[in-house]
Structures are given as C-alpha cells and as structure tokens.
C-alpha positions as CSV (number, residue, x, y, z in Angstrom):
1,X,-0.4,-0.1,0.1
2,X,1.3,3.6,-0.6
3,X,-1.0,4.9,2.3
4,X,-0.1,4.1,5.9
5,X,-2.4,2.8,8.2
6,X,-3.2,3.9,12.1
7,X,-5.1,1.1,13.4
8,X,-6.5,1.3,17.6
9,X,-8.6,-1.5,18.7
10,X,-10.4,-1.7,22.0
11,X,-11.5,-5.0,23.5
12,X,-15.0,-5.1,24.6
13,X,-16.2,-7.4,27.2
14,X,-19.0,-9.7,26.8
15,X,-20.9,-12.8,28.2
16,X,-19.4,-15.7,26.4
17,X,-17.7,-13.7,23.9
18,X,-14.8,-11.0,23.5
19,X,-15.0,-8.6,20.5
20,X,-12.3,-6.3,19.5
21,X,-13.9,-2.9,17.6
22,X,-11.5,-0.7,15.2
23,X,-10.8,2.3,14.0
24,X,-8.7,2.5,11.1
25,X,-7.9,6.0,9.4
26,X,-6.3,6.6,6.6
27,X,-3.2,9.0,6.5
28,X,-2.5,10.6,3.1
29,X,0.9,10.3,2.0
30,X,2.5,12.6,-0.9
31,X,3.6,11.6,-4.2
32,X,7.3,10.4,-4.1
33,X,8.4,9.8,-8.0
34,X,11.8,10.0,-9.4
35,X,12.8,8.9,-13.3
36,X,16.5,8.4,-14.7
37,X,17.3,7.5,-18.2
38,X,18.4,4.1,-18.8
39,X,22.6,4.4,-18.9
40,X,22.0,1.6,-21.9
41,X,20.5,3.7,-24.0
42,X,22.0,4.9,-27.4
43,X,19.3,7.3,-28.2
44,X,19.4,6.5,-31.9
45,X,16.9,6.3,-34.6
46,X,14.7,3.3,-34.3
47,X,16.2,2.2,-30.7
48,X,14.8,2.0,-27.8
49,X,15.1,4.9,-25.1
50,X,14.1,3.2,-21.8
51,X,13.6,5.4,-18.2
52,X,13.6,3.5,-14.9
53,X,10.7,4.6,-12.5
54,X,10.6,4.5,-8.8
55,X,8.7,5.6,-6.3
56,X,5.2,4.9,-4.5
57,X,3.0,6.6,-7.7
58,X,-0.6,5.1,-7.8
59,X,-0.7,6.5,-11.6
60,X,1.6,7.5,-14.4
61,X,0.7,9.2,-17.4
62,X,3.6,10.1,-19.7
63,X,3.8,12.9,-23.1
64,X,6.9,11.0,-24.9
65,X,7.0,14.4,-26.3
66,X,6.8,13.7,-30.4
67,X,4.6,14.3,-32.6
68,X,0.9,14.3,-31.1
69,X,2.3,13.3,-27.6
70,X,3.5,16.9,-26.3
71,X,2.8,17.8,-23.0
72,X,2.9,22.0,-23.7
73,X,0.4,21.2,-26.3
74,X,-2.2,19.4,-24.2
75,X,-5.0,21.8,-24.5
76,X,-4.5,22.7,-28.3
77,X,-7.1,22.4,-30.8
78,X,-5.6,24.3,-33.8
79,X,-2.7,23.0,-35.8
80,X,-0.1,26.2,-36.4
81,X,-1.7,27.5,-39.9
82,X,2.0,27.3,-41.1
83,X,1.1,23.7,-40.9
84,X,-1.7,23.6,-42.9
85,X,-1.3,22.2,-46.3
86,X,-5.0,21.6,-48.1
87,X,-8.0,20.6,-47.4
88,X,-11.0,19.3,-49.8
89,X,-14.5,18.6,-49.4
90,X,-15.9,15.7,-50.7
91,X,-19.4,15.7,-51.7
92,X,-21.2,12.2,-52.1
93,X,-24.3,13.3,-53.8
94,X,-28.0,10.9,-54.5
95,X,-30.2,12.5,-57.0
96,X,-33.8,10.9,-58.5
97,X,-36.9,11.6,-60.0
98,X,-38.1,15.3,-60.5
99,X,-36.8,18.5,-61.7
100,X,-33.6,20.0,-60.0
101,X,-33.5,22.1,-56.9
102,X,-30.3,21.3,-55.4
103,X,-27.7,24.4,-55.5
104,X,-24.3,24.3,-53.5
105,X,-22.1,27.1,-51.9
106,X,-18.8,27.7,-49.9
107,X,-17.2,30.6,-47.5
108,X,-16.2,32.2,-45.3
109,X,-17.9,34.7,-44.4
110,X,-20.9,33.2,-43.2
111,X,-21.0,33.6,-38.8
112,X,-23.7,30.2,-39.1
113,X,-27.0,30.0,-37.7
114,X,-27.6,29.9,-34.5
115,X,-30.7,27.5,-35.1
116,X,-33.4,26.3,-32.4
117,X,-33.7,27.6,-28.8
118,X,-35.4,24.3,-27.0
119,X,-35.3,23.6,-23.8
120,X,-38.0,20.7,-22.5
121,X,-38.0,21.4,-18.7
122,X,-38.1,25.0,-19.4
123,X,-42.4,25.4,-20.0
124,X,-41.1,29.1,-21.2
125,X,-38.9,28.1,-23.7
126,X,-39.8,29.6,-27.2
127,X,-38.5,27.1,-29.4
128,X,-37.9,29.3,-32.7
129,X,-36.3,32.1,-30.5
130,X,-33.3,33.1,-32.9
131,X,-35.4,32.4,-36.4
132,X,-35.7,36.0,-37.1
133,X,-31.9,36.2,-36.9
134,X,-31.3,33.4,-39.3
135,X,-33.7,34.3,-41.8
136,X,-32.1,37.8,-42.2
137,X,-28.5,36.4,-42.2
138,X,-29.9,34.0,-45.5
139,X,-31.6,36.8,-47.0
140,X,-28.8,38.9,-46.9
141,X,-26.7,35.8,-48.6
142,X,-29.6,35.6,-51.6
143,X,-30.4,39.6,-52.0
144,X,-26.4,39.7,-52.8
145,X,-26.3,37.3,-55.4
146,X,-24.1,34.8,-52.6
147,X,-21.2,37.9,-52.7
148,X,-18.7,36.0,-51.5
149,X,-19.6,32.4,-51.5
150,X,-18.6,30.2,-54.2
151,X,-20.7,28.0,-56.5
152,X,-19.5,24.3,-55.7
153,X,-19.4,22.3,-58.7
154,X,-21.3,19.1,-59.5
155,X,-24.1,18.3,-62.2
156,X,-27.9,17.6,-62.0
157,X,-29.2,14.2,-63.1
158,X,-30.9,11.7,-61.8
159,X,-28.7,8.8,-61.5
160,X,-30.3,7.2,-58.5
161,X,-26.8,6.5,-56.9
162,X,-24.1,7.8,-55.1
163,X,-21.7,10.1,-56.9
164,X,-18.7,12.1,-56.0
165,X,-18.1,15.7,-56.2
166,X,-14.9,17.4,-54.7
167,X,-14.2,21.1,-54.1
168,X,-10.5,22.8,-52.9
169,X,-11.4,24.2,-49.7
170,X,-7.6,25.4,-48.3
171,X,-8.6,29.3,-48.7
172,X,-11.4,29.0,-46.3
173,X,-9.2,27.7,-43.5
174,X,-10.3,30.1,-40.4
175,X,-14.0,29.9,-41.0
176,X,-15.1,27.6,-43.7
177,X,-19.3,26.7,-43.8
178,X,-21.5,25.6,-46.9
179,X,-25.0,25.1,-47.5
180,X,-27.2,23.3,-49.1
181,X,-30.1,25.2,-50.6
182,X,-33.0,23.2,-52.4
183,X,-35.8,25.5,-54.0
184,X,-38.6,24.9,-55.8
185,X,-40.4,22.9,-57.5
186,X,-42.7,25.0,-60.1
187,X,-46.6,24.6,-60.5
188,X,-47.6,21.2,-61.0
189,X,-44.3,19.7,-61.2
190,X,-42.1,17.2,-59.0
191,X,-39.1,18.7,-57.1
192,X,-35.9,16.1,-57.0
193,X,-35.1,13.7,-54.3
194,X,-31.6,14.9,-53.1
195,X,-29.0,12.8,-50.6
196,X,-26.2,13.8,-49.6
197,X,-22.8,12.3,-47.6
198,X,-20.2,15.1,-46.2
199,X,-16.4,14.7,-46.1
200,X,-13.9,17.1,-45.3
201,X,-10.2,16.4,-45.4
202,X,-7.4,18.4,-44.0
203,X,-3.3,17.8,-44.3
204,X,-0.6,18.8,-42.4
205,X,3.0,19.2,-41.9
206,X,4.0,16.8,-38.9
207,X,0.5,15.8,-37.8
208,X,-0.7,14.3,-41.2
209,X,-4.7,13.8,-42.5
210,X,-7.8,14.6,-40.4
211,X,-11.1,13.7,-41.8
212,X,-14.1,14.9,-40.3
213,X,-17.5,13.3,-42.1
214,X,-21.0,13.4,-40.6
215,X,-20.8,12.8,-36.9
216,X,-17.7,15.2,-36.4
217,X,-20.1,18.0,-38.1
218,X,-23.1,19.8,-37.3
219,X,-26.0,20.9,-39.4
220,X,-29.0,23.4,-39.0
221,X,-31.9,23.2,-41.6
222,X,-34.2,26.2,-42.0
223,X,-36.9,26.9,-43.8
224,X,-37.6,30.1,-45.8
225,X,-40.8,29.1,-47.7
226,X,-43.0,26.5,-47.6
227,X,-45.1,23.7,-45.5
228,X,-44.4,24.4,-42.1
229,X,-42.1,27.4,-42.5
230,X,-44.5,29.5,-39.9
231,X,-45.1,27.0,-37.2
232,X,-40.9,25.9,-37.3
233,X,-38.9,27.1,-40.5
234,X,-35.9,24.5,-38.4
235,X,-38.4,21.8,-40.1
236,X,-36.0,18.4,-39.5
237,X,-37.3,14.8,-38.4
238,X,-36.3,15.3,-35.2
239,X,-39.6,17.7,-35.2
240,X,-41.8,14.8,-34.7
241,X,-40.7,14.8,-31.0
242,X,-42.7,17.4,-30.1
243,X,-45.0,18.4,-33.0
244,X,-48.7,17.2,-34.2
245,X,-48.3,18.6,-37.4
246,X,-45.2,17.4,-38.7
247,X,-44.4,13.1,-39.4
248,X,-41.2,11.5,-40.0
249,X,-42.3,9.4,-42.9
250,X,-42.9,12.6,-45.0
251,X,-41.8,14.1,-47.8
252,X,-40.4,17.6,-47.8
253,X,-38.8,17.3,-44.9
254,X,-34.8,17.1,-44.0
255,X,-33.7,13.4,-42.6
256,X,-30.4,13.4,-40.7
257,X,-28.6,10.1,-39.9
258,X,-29.0,9.1,-36.4
259,X,-32.5,11.6,-36.0
260,X,-36.0,9.3,-36.5
261,X,-36.8,7.6,-39.4
262,X,-33.4,8.5,-41.7
263,X,-33.2,7.4,-44.9
264,X,-30.9,4.5,-45.2
265,X,-27.1,5.2,-46.4
266,X,-28.0,9.1,-46.0
267,X,-26.5,11.7,-43.6
268,X,-28.5,14.4,-45.1
269,X,-31.8,13.3,-47.4
270,X,-34.6,15.5,-48.8
271,X,-37.1,13.8,-50.0
272,X,-39.0,15.9,-53.1
273,X,-42.7,16.2,-53.8
274,X,-45.6,16.8,-55.7
275,X,-46.3,20.8,-55.5
276,X,-50.2,21.0,-54.9
277,X,-50.7,17.0,-54.2
278,X,-52.2,16.5,-50.9
279,X,-50.0,15.8,-47.7
280,X,-51.6,12.8,-46.3
281,X,-49.6,12.1,-43.6
282,X,-50.3,15.5,-41.2
283,X,-53.7,13.8,-40.8
284,X,-55.1,17.0,-41.7
285,X,-57.5,17.6,-44.9
286,X,-57.0,20.2,-47.4
287,X,-53.0,20.6,-46.6
288,X,-51.4,21.1,-49.9
289,X,-47.4,20.8,-50.4
290,X,-45.8,24.4,-51.6
291,X,-43.0,25.2,-53.3
292,X,-40.3,25.5,-50.5
293,X,-36.8,27.1,-49.7
294,X,-35.4,24.6,-47.7
295,X,-31.3,25.6,-46.1
296,X,-28.7,23.1,-44.9
297,X,-25.9,24.9,-43.2
298,X,-23.0,23.5,-42.0
299,X,-21.9,25.7,-38.6
300,X,-18.4,27.1,-39.2
301,X,-15.4,25.3,-38.4
302,X,-11.8,26.3,-39.1
303,X,-9.8,23.8,-41.2
304,X,-7.0,23.5,-39.4
305,X,-8.6,22.4,-36.3
306,X,-6.7,19.3,-34.4
307,X,-7.0,16.9,-31.8
308,X,-5.5,18.2,-28.4
309,X,-1.9,16.1,-28.1
310,X,-2.5,13.6,-25.5
311,X,-0.6,11.5,-23.0
312,X,0.0,7.5,-22.7
313,X,-1.6,6.0,-19.0
314,X,0.8,3.7,-18.1
315,X,0.3,2.5,-14.6
316,X,-2.7,1.6,-12.9
317,X,-3.8,1.8,-9.1
318,X,-2.5,-2.3,-8.9
319,X,0.4,-2.1,-12.1
320,X,3.7,-2.7,-10.9
321,X,5.6,-0.9,-13.7
322,X,9.5,0.0,-12.9
323,X,10.7,1.2,-16.4
324,X,9.2,3.1,-19.8
325,X,10.3,2.7,-23.2
326,X,9.6,4.5,-26.7
327,X,11.3,4.3,-30.3
328,X,11.9,7.8,-31.5
329,X,11.6,7.4,-35.8
330,X,12.7,11.1,-36.1
331,X,15.8,12.3,-35.1
332,X,15.6,15.5,-32.7
333,X,15.4,16.9,-29.4
334,X,12.5,15.9,-27.6
335,X,10.8,16.5,-23.9
336,X,9.2,14.1,-22.2
337,X,7.0,14.5,-19.6
338,X,6.1,12.1,-16.9
339,X,2.8,12.7,-14.7
340,X,2.6,10.9,-11.1
341,X,0.0,11.0,-8.8
342,X,-1.5,9.1,-5.6
343,X,-4.0,9.4,-3.3
344,X,-7.2,9.0,-1.3
345,X,-10.3,10.8,-0.2
346,X,-8.1,12.7,2.2
347,X,-6.3,14.2,-1.0
348,X,-4.4,13.9,-4.0
349,X,-1.0,14.5,-4.4
350,X,0.8,15.2,-8.5
351,X,4.2,15.8,-9.7
352,X,5.4,16.2,-13.2
353,X,8.8,15.3,-14.3
354,X,10.7,17.0,-17.5
355,X,13.4,14.7,-19.4
356,X,14.9,16.2,-22.4
357,X,16.5,13.8,-25.3
358,X,18.3,14.1,-27.9
359,X,17.9,11.4,-31.1
360,X,20.3,11.0,-33.6
361,X,20.4,9.4,-37.0
362,X,21.5,5.6,-36.5
363,X,25.3,5.4,-37.4
364,X,26.0,5.0,-41.2
365,X,22.9,6.2,-42.0
C-alpha cells in the first residue's frame, strides 16, 4: 500500500465472547517519484529509449514528446497555420426523379446559424427564438447574389446512385462553411430527391491527415418558404418528437442520420414532392405541398482544427511498473513529461517530471 495506516483497537467484554472494535484512519501520503534514463540507452533513431521509474505513484502518465504527444500542447485544438497544407470537401450526392432544385455554396464569411432553442424543462422556452436573426442572414446571402460565396461544382442528373464531387477549400482555413439550398418545384411539378454525404479532409505537415465526416460536423436546417415555415423554420425529422403537424415519414422534410426515420445510407436527406398534391401524413385535410426554399447549413469550423495532444497512461493503481520505453523514428530533441499521482479521499498528490532527450541518426545512415 502507498498509504500508511494506523489501526486502533479496543477490547469489549461480553458474556461468553470478547469482541474487538477497531477504528482505522487512512493517512494521506505525498507522492514520491523519480525517473532516470537507462545507462544503456543509445539515443538513435529506431532504437528504444528506456526510462527507469521509482517511487510510490499509484498512477503514471507519460507524454513522450513526439508529434501528437507533447505535454505543452495538451489543450491546443488548432494546428499552426504554417503546418496546414490543404483541405478538400467531398460531397457524395444521390439524385433521383423530378426537377433539379439543389444549389451548394462555400464560404469563409458566414457566421453560421444560431438554430433552434428548445429546452424541454422550461415551459416558457421559445422553440424558434433565433428564427428572425437566422432568416435575415440567409436573406442577405440571396439578395447579395451570394457575394463572397463560391458555387460548389456538381452536375444535375437523375442517376439514382451516389456520385462523388470535390472542391479545394484550402483558402477557407479559418472559418469554413457550406450551405445546401433546395428550391422549388414549379407549379404542378415534382422536386427532385437528394441525399448528401459530406467529408472534409485536411492535410498538415507533422500532423498528417484529418478526416471529418457527418458525425463530426453540425448542420442546421432552416426553411424560408414552404409548408411548416410558420410553425418551425428549423423543420427536420427530429421535430416529430414535439409536433403534431409533422410526421417523420413525410416527403419535403430534412432527415439527418441518427434522427427519427433516417434514409438508409444517407447522412443528409431531402425527399422531393409534387407541388399541389395533398399532404396525407399530416392527418389534416386540405393541406397541400407548396414550393419550398430549404437550407441545410454547416456550422462554421476552422479547417486547421486538430485533436489536442495526448499522453499515455502507463500505470494504474494495481500495476507494478518500473520502466518505460519508447522508440523515436525521427532525429531531434524531445521533451518527455511524466505525471505521477497518488491519493485518497484525504487528498491528491501530483508531481510532474520532465527530461530532454536528443535522438540522432543511426551510425552509417
């Protein structure tokens, strides 16, 4: 045990039986920890560097100092811009039936939509609290003829299969977003069905390649025209949770993967409809589809965002660890950081130890 104990016992007399009542106090002990390089280390590329560990630490974490594991960058979420190389947006788009109505725009000048505010625990919460502010932002984009936006290149068709389209988005490193705008149909016509699967790939010196798919991105739907606009412009399939006028199996509704009744294989789906036909699934007679302007907007992200550097846990409470080794694959000087800790309900003790190692090329390399 790392924590010394004092045991106090008192003898209690009783007929036919003697009982011992014991009181135990756990005494908090500060952590002691020492780390030294193994004398046999050669400090060459591809050869293990061994550290000898001593002390009473219950837990040990090490940051070995190479890329992605530097203690000084444990809270960093953005890579230095000089390490950013390029980024690409890939959209896999499925198109089926009907008249075309999809436009896609890219920019670094859009602040993003605030989205629906909805707190189920607050009876006075306003579901559409930010609707007018978001509507004005989208109106400004349209009225400016999308000044500061770039049109994403893809070809309208009814192939009924996913096709891949890409765009270089390297110039949008600080604040990237894109918007899907679905508009139509004309009177008596049918609007096309669209499924879209997004993928953002960013490349860095030192940090390699980062890929973000739908699960790492946040999208806000917003409807400026059409059915349900008055009730909730943020209409999406999840709205069926609290709305009697909306059904998740309805055409003309944005459906996201992970929400109610998603479309198989689609991250973002919008099922087309014929203008003027009855909306049977609402259960309300006389409700017909109207032309729509539906937006699906990515909340802006910096393209140089990366994961914070992380350490490696090398010892838990029950483990017996007396050494640690790591192989460095590139020459250079590395700061190795060990964090040792111990404690109980009385408190915690923590020590940080740092060592600097210099790794050289192998002889004859």
